[in-house]
C-alpha positions in Angstrom: 0.0 0.0 0.0 1.5 3.3 -1.1 -0.9 6.1 -0.1 0.8 8.7 -2.3 -0.1 6.7 -5.4 -3.8 6.4 -4.4 -6.3 8.8 -5.9 -9.6 7.1 -5.1 -10.7 5.6 -1.8 -13.9 3.6 -1.2 -15.0 2.6 2.4 -17.4 -0.2 3.1 -19.0 0.8 6.5 -18.1 4.4 6.1 -20.4 5.5 8.9 -18.4 3.8 11.7 -16.5 6.1 14.0 -13.1 4.8 12.9 -14.0 4.5 9.2 -15.4 8.0 9.1 -12.2 9.4 10.5 -10.3 7.7 7.6 -12.7 9.1 5.1 -12.2 12.6 6.5 -8.5 12.2 6.4 -8.3 11.1 2.8 -10.8 13.8 1.8 -8.6 16.4 3.5 -5.4 15.3 1.7 -7.2 15.6 -1.7 -8.3 12.0 -2.5 -11.6 11.2 -4.1 -13.6 9.5 -1.4 -16.9 7.6 -1.4 -18.5 4.8 0.6 -21.4 2.6 1.7 -23.1 2.2 5.0 -26.2 0.3 6.0 -28.0 3.2 7.5 -27.8 7.0 7.5 -26.8 8.9 10.6 -25.8 12.3 11.8 -22.2 11.3 11.1 -22.9 10.2 7.5 -24.9 13.3 6.9 -21.9 15.4 8.0 -19.6 13.4 5.7 -22.0 14.1 2.8 -21.9 17.8 3.7 -18.1 17.6 3.5 -18.3 16.4 -0.1 -18.1 12.7 0.4 -20.3 10.5 -1.8 -22.2 8.0 0.3 -25.1 5.6 -0.5 -27.1 3.2 1.8 -28.0 0.3 -0.4 -25.7 -2.7 -0.7 -25.7 -2.6 -4.4 -22.9 -2.9 -7.0 -24.6 -0.4 -9.3 -24.2 2.3 -6.6 -20.4 1.9 -6.4 -18.7 4.8 -8.2 -15.4 2.9 -8.6 -16.6 -0.4 -10.2 -13.8 -0.9 -12.7 -10.1 -0.8 -12.1 -7.9 1.3 -14.3 -5.5 -1.4 -15.5 -2.8 1.2 -16.1 -3.1 2.4 -12.4 -4.0 -0.7 -10.5 -2.8 0.8 -7.2 -4.8 4.0 -7.6 -8.0 2.7 -5.9 -8.0 1.8 -2.3 -10.9 -0.3 -0.8 -11.2 -0.1 3.0 -13.6 -2.2 5.0 -14.5 -2.7 8.6 -14.7 -6.2 10.2 -18.2 -5.2 11.4 -19.6 -5.8 8.0 -21.2 -9.2 7.4 -19.3 -11.7 5.2 -22.2 -11.8 2.7 -21.9 -8.1 2.0 -22.5 -7.8 -1.8 -20.1 -4.9 -2.3 -17.3 -6.4 -0.3 -17.5 -9.7 -2.3 -17.6 -7.8 -5.6 -14.3 -6.1 -4.8 -12.8 -9.3 -3.4 -13.8 -11.4 -6.5 -12.5 -8.7 -8.9 -9.1 -8.6 -7.2 -9.2 -5.0 -6.0 -6.7 -3.9 -3.3 -8.8 -4.4 -0.2 -7.6 -3.6 3.3 -9.0 -3.6 6.8 -9.4 -0.2 8.5 -6.7 -1.1 11.0 -4.2 -1.9 8.2 -4.7 1.5 6.6 -4.4 3.3 9.9 -1.2 1.3 10.6 0.2 2.5 7.3 -0.5 6.1 8.2 1.0 5.7 11.6 4.2 4.3 10.1 4.9 7.7 8.5 4.5 9.8 11.7 5.6 9.9 15.3 2.8 7.7 16.6 1.3 8.1 20.0 -1.0 5.1 20.5 -3.5 5.0 23.4 -4.7 1.5 24.2 -6.8 -0.1 27.0 -10.1 -1.8 27.5 -11.5 1.4 29.0 -10.8 5.1 28.8 -8.8 5.2 25.6 -11.2 7.6 23.7 -11.0 10.2 26.5 -7.3 9.9 27.0 -6.5 10.0 23.3 -8.8 13.0 22.7 -7.5 15.0 25.6 -3.9 14.1 24.6 -4.6 15.4 21.1 -6.1 18.6 22.5 -3.0 19.2 24.7 -0.7 18.8 21.8 -2.9 20.7 19.4 -3.1 23.7 21.7 0.7 23.8 22.2 3.7 24.4 20.0 4.0 20.6 19.5 0.9 20.2 17.3 -0.5 16.9 16.0 -3.0 15.1 13.9 -5.3 12.5 15.6 -7.7 9.7 14.7 -10.2 9.5 17.6 -12.8 7.0 18.7 -15.4 9.7 19.4 -16.5 13.1 18.4 -14.5 15.8 20.1 -16.6 18.6 21.4 -13.7 21.1 20.9 -13.1 20.2 17.3 -16.6 18.8 16.3 -14.9 15.8 14.7 -13.2 12.5 15.2 -10.3 13.7 13.1 -7.8 16.4 14.0 -5.3 17.7 11.4 -1.9 19.2 12.0 -1.1 22.7 10.7 1.2 21.0 8.1 -1.7 19.1 6.6 -4.2 21.9 6.9 -1.8 24.3 5.2 -0.8 21.7 2.5 2.8 22.0 3.7 5.3 19.2 3.1 4.9 16.8 6.0 8.0 16.3 8.1 9.1 13.3 10.1 8.4 15.2 13.3 4.7 15.2 12.9 2.9 13.6 15.8 -0.1 11.4 15.3 -2.4 10.5 18.2 -4.4 7.3 17.6 -6.9 5.3 19.6 -5.4 1.8 19.6 -8.3 -0.6 19.5 -7.8 -4.1 20.8 -11.0 -5.4 19.1 -10.0 -7.9 16.3 -6.4 -7.3 17.4 -6.5 -4.1 15.3 -3.8 -2.3 17.4 -1.2 -4.8 16.3 -1.2 -3.1 12.9 0.1 0.2 14.4 3.7 1.4 14.6 3.8 3.2 17.9 6.7 5.4 19.1 4.9 6.1 22.4 2.1 4.0 23.8 -0.1 4.2 26.9 -2.3 1.5 28.4 -5.2 2.4 30.6 -6.6 -1.0 31.5 -6.4 -4.7 30.7 -9.7 -6.2 31.7 -11.4 -9.2 30.1 -13.4 -8.2 27.0 -14.1 -9.2 23.4 -14.1 -12.8 24.5 -15.8 -13.6 21.2 -12.4 -12.8 19.6 -10.0 -13.7 22.4 -11.8 -16.6 24.1 -10.2 -15.9 27.4 -8.3 -13.1 29.3 -4.9 -14.8 28.9 -5.2 -14.4 25.1 -6.2 -10.8 25.5 -3.1 -10.2 27.7 -0.9 -11.8 25.2 -2.3 -9.4 22.5 -1.4 -6.4 24.7 2.1 -7.8 25.2 2.4 -8.1 21.4 1.2 -4.5 21.2 3.9 -3.4 23.6 6.5 -5.2 21.5 5.4 -3.2 18.5 6.7 0.0 20.2 9.8 1.5 18.6 13.0 0.2 20.2 13.8 3.8 21.4 10.1 4.5 22.2 8.3 5.0 25.5 5.6 3.1 27.3 3.2 4.5 30.0 0.9 2.2 31.9 -1.6 2.7 34.7 -0.1 1.9 38.0 -0.8 -1.8 38.7 -0.3 -3.0 35.2 3.5 -3.2 35.4 3.3 -7.0 35.8 2.3 -7.3 32.2 5.4 -5.4 31.0 8.2 -6.1 33.5 10.3 -7.9 31.0 10.0 -5.1 28.4 13.3 -3.1 28.0 11.7 0.1 26.7 11.5 3.3 28.7 8.6 2.8 31.1 6.5 5.2 33.2 3.4 4.7 35.3 0.5 7.0 36.1 -2.2 7.0 38.8 -4.9 9.2 40.2 -3.3 9.5 43.6 -0.6 6.8 44.1 2.6 8.7 44.9 4.8 5.8 43.8 3.7 6.4 40.2 5.7 8.7 37.9 2.7 10.8 37.2 -0.1 11.3 39.9 -2.3 14.0 41.5 -2.3 15.5 44.9 -4.4 18.2 46.6 -7.5 16.8 44.8 -10.7 18.8 45.3 -14.1 19.1 43.6 -15.3 22.7 43.0 -18.5 23.4 41.1 -18.6 19.8 39.8 -15.0 19.9 38.4 -11.8 18.4 39.7 -9.0 20.7 40.8 -5.6 19.1 41.4 -1.9 19.4 41.3 -0.3 16.9 38.9 3.2 15.6 39.7 5.2 14.9 36.6 8.3 13.1 37.9 10.5 16.0 38.8 8.0 18.9 38.6 4.5 19.7 39.8 1.9 21.4 37.6 -0.2 23.3 40.1 -3.8 24.3 40.0 -4.9 22.1 37.1 -8.7 22.2 36.4 -10.1 19.2 34.5 -12.7 20.6 32.1 -15.0 17.6 32.2 -16.7 16.1 35.3 -16.0 12.8 37.0 -13.4 11.1 39.0 -12.5 8.8 36.2 -11.8 11.8 34.0 -9.4 13.2 36.6 -7.4 10.0 36.2 -7.7 10.2 32.4 -6.4 13.8 32.6 -3.3 12.5 34.4 -2.7 9.9 31.7 -3.0 12.5 28.9 -0.7 14.9 30.9 1.9 12.1 31.1 2.0 11.8 27.3 2.0 15.5 26.7 4.8 16.1 29.1 6.9 13.3 27.6 6.7 14.9 24.1 7.6 18.3 25.4 4.4 20.2 25.9 5.1 23.1 28.4 3.5 22.7 31.9 1.7 26.1 31.6 0.2 24.9 28.3 -1.0 21.7 29.8 -2.7 23.6 32.7 -4.5 25.9 30.3 -5.6 23.3 27.8 -6.8 20.8 30.4 -9.2 23.4 31.6 -10.4 24.3 28.1 -11.1 20.6 27.2 -14.8 20.2 26.5 -14.9 16.4 26.4 -16.3 14.0 23.8 -19.8 13.2 22.6 -21.2 10.3 24.6 -18.5 10.3 27.2 -19.8 11.7 30.5 -21.9 13.9 28.2 -24.2 16.2 30.1 -27.5 16.7 28.2 -29.2 18.6 31.1 -27.5 19.9 34.2 -29.4 22.1 36.7 -30.4 22.0 40.3 -33.7 20.2 39.6 -32.7 17.7 36.9 -29.5 16.1 35.5 -29.2 13.9 32.4 -25.9 12.4 31.4 -25.2 10.1 28.4 -22.3 7.8 28.3 -20.8 5.1 26.0 -20.0 2.7 28.8 -20.8 -0.9 27.7 -18.4 -3.0 29.8 -19.1 -3.8 33.5 -15.8 -2.1 34.7 -16.7 1.0 32.6 -20.2 1.2 34.0 -18.9 0.8 37.6 -16.3 3.6 37.1 -18.8 5.9 35.5 -21.6 5.3 38.1 -19.1 5.8 41.0 -18.1 9.1 39.5 -21.8 10.1 39.1 -22.6 9.1 42.7 -19.7 11.1 44.0 -21.0 14.2 42.2 -24.7 13.8 43.2 -24.4 12.1 46.6 -27.9 13.0 47.8 -29.9 12.4 44.6 -31.7 9.4 43.2 -29.9 8.0 40.1 -31.9 6.2 37.5 -30.0 4.4 34.7 -31.1 3.2 31.3 -28.8 0.5 29.9 -28.7 -1.1 26.5 -26.5 -4.2 26.5 -24.1 -4.5 23.5 -23.6 -7.9 22.0 -25.1 -11.3 23.0 -21.6 -12.7 23.7 -20.7 -9.9 26.0 -24.0 -10.3 27.8 -23.4 -14.0 28.1 -19.8 -13.7 29.3 -20.3 -10.9 31.9 -23.9 -11.1 33.0 -22.9 -11.4 36.7 -20.5 -8.5 36.5 -23.1 -6.3 34.6 -25.7 -7.0 37.4 -23.2 -6.0 40.1 -22.3 -2.8 38.4 -25.9 -1.8 37.6 -26.8 -2.5 41.3 -25.0 0.8 42.0 -28.0 2.5 40.6 -31.1 3.5 42.6 -33.3 2.4 39.7 -32.5 0.3 36.6 -34.2 0.3 33.2 -32.9 -2.4 30.8 -33.4 -2.3 27.1 -33.1 -5.2 24.7 -29.6 -6.3 23.6 -28.1 -4.4 20.6 -26.7 -7.3 18.5 -24.4 -5.3 16.2 -22.5 -7.9 14.1 -23.9 -10.9 16.1 -26.8 -13.4 15.7 -28.9 -14.2 18.7 -27.7 -16.8 21.2 -30.2 -19.2 22.7 -31.4 -18.3 26.2 -29.3 -15.0 26.2 -31.2 -11.7 26.5 -31.4 -8.6 28.7 -33.4 -10.8 31.1 -30.2 -12.7 31.7 -28.8 -9.6 33.4 -32.1 -8.5 34.8 -32.6 -11.7 36.8 -29.3 -11.2 38.5 -29.8 -7.6 39.6 -30.6 -7.5 43.3 -32.1 -4.0 43.2 -35.9 -4.4 43.3 -36.4 -1.1 41.4 -35.8 -2.6 38.0 -37.7 -2.7 34.7 -37.3 -4.4 31.3 -38.4 -2.1 28.6 -38.6 -2.1 24.8 -37.1 0.9 23.1 -40.4 2.0 21.6 -42.0 2.1 25.0 -39.2 4.0 26.8 -40.5 7.5 26.5 -43.9 6.6 27.7 -42.3 4.8 30.7 -40.2 7.9 31.6 -43.4 10.0 31.7 -44.3 8.2 34.9 -40.9 8.4 36.6 -39.7 10.9 39.2 -36.3 11.7 37.7 -33.6 13.4 39.6 -30.4 12.2 37.9 -30.8 10.1 34.7 -28.0 8.3 32.9 -28.1 6.4 29.6 -25.5 3.8 29.0 -24.5 1.6 26.0 -22.6 1.3 22.8 -25.4 0.4 20.5 -28.1 2.6 19.0 -29.2 4.0 22.3 -27.6 7.3 21.2 -30.7 7.7 18.9 -32.9 7.9 22.0 -30.9 10.7 23.6 -32.7 13.6 21.9 -36.2 12.1 22.5 -35.3 11.5 26.1 -34.0 15.0 26.5 -37.1 16.5 24.9 -39.4 14.5 27.2 -37.5 15.5 30.3 -37.6 19.1 29.3 -41.3 18.9 28.5 -42.3 17.2 31.7 -40.3 19.6 33.9 -41.0 22.8 31.9 -37.3 23.4 31.3 
């Protein structure tokens, strides 16, 4: 794959968060970009507004690049996501006709090879850490481009471009690239990291890995991909996975003083964390984390570690951490006033849900917290039903929606009721999506949270409108 020779890019599954960032990147550097997705969304609508040709029928006749130019066989790049089904008509057309077809991870890996790559990995927190890291670099003299796993509220995009790319300048080998390193399908093993950070290694994606041991091995292989002169940062407590690795290693923690990067003088003022961040030999005082939640205070320390290690000045870190506005669907306040709070979050793993709910409970100690959760995948529900129930028991009231299947077919005897029956809280309800708004009309809501990685995001605006209507906001 030689990106410089490519002039046409076609993406199958273009509406995914990772695929759409690639589409935006190729569009920005002057390639002709088009793609297919199963359904339209706000994200695909924005891509169309940006000049990208997208259609929503799996139909060969809709493909704008159906025939290879035999004189320029490498000029067309076909990118696909593993989320598409194997019987996808367009994918099989390109495969049968010997087009150059690559997974999204392979293309991102090729881009990372030609930059100084900062890769943020981990089973939780990587979207927030990578987005904040990119913000810290972008607002400093260091600068960067970034491929993100969420929509940054500061940049209104999942792609950030360096000044070199924006101004069409010749790219130098000193360009930093921040990427979210996804462990799903072992995608992060296609990257070429110079600096890497790992936030967590908890069992997940067991449909891919089968057991936690295989997941750990994959993270070890990711660590071994780091440049021989590169740097590795891990959350304090994960050192056991990397003890035999010779690279420069650093640790971070919220408040563990034995870590290389940690916080002290931690306070909550007006719902935000104020802290001093110790960066090995210096302390950055009076840092304000611009987004709420204890978990995000820890994420800010992780991002600070990366920014500090690449030379961002302490005063710039302090200023940019405060100006960080977060990410869509990550501790995302929809309503926030004295009488009513509504927060939407992408949490879809038991550990993520637990960390998120503990952060919410800390902020709203005296209020009733109602949660709406949409489980994501039948396999994840099967593998972690007990853990989901324990995490959801942190809520005062639980509303469970049906499982969002994504790429999976149903598994016999596995449903949301699998989790529901294990929840000890008596204030629990099973609910169909189409009945949710009506159900909420009869609820006394103080703090409401929506959780999940499926299509629950399409309910956020209707929920918000109903809450505003019922409370005259």
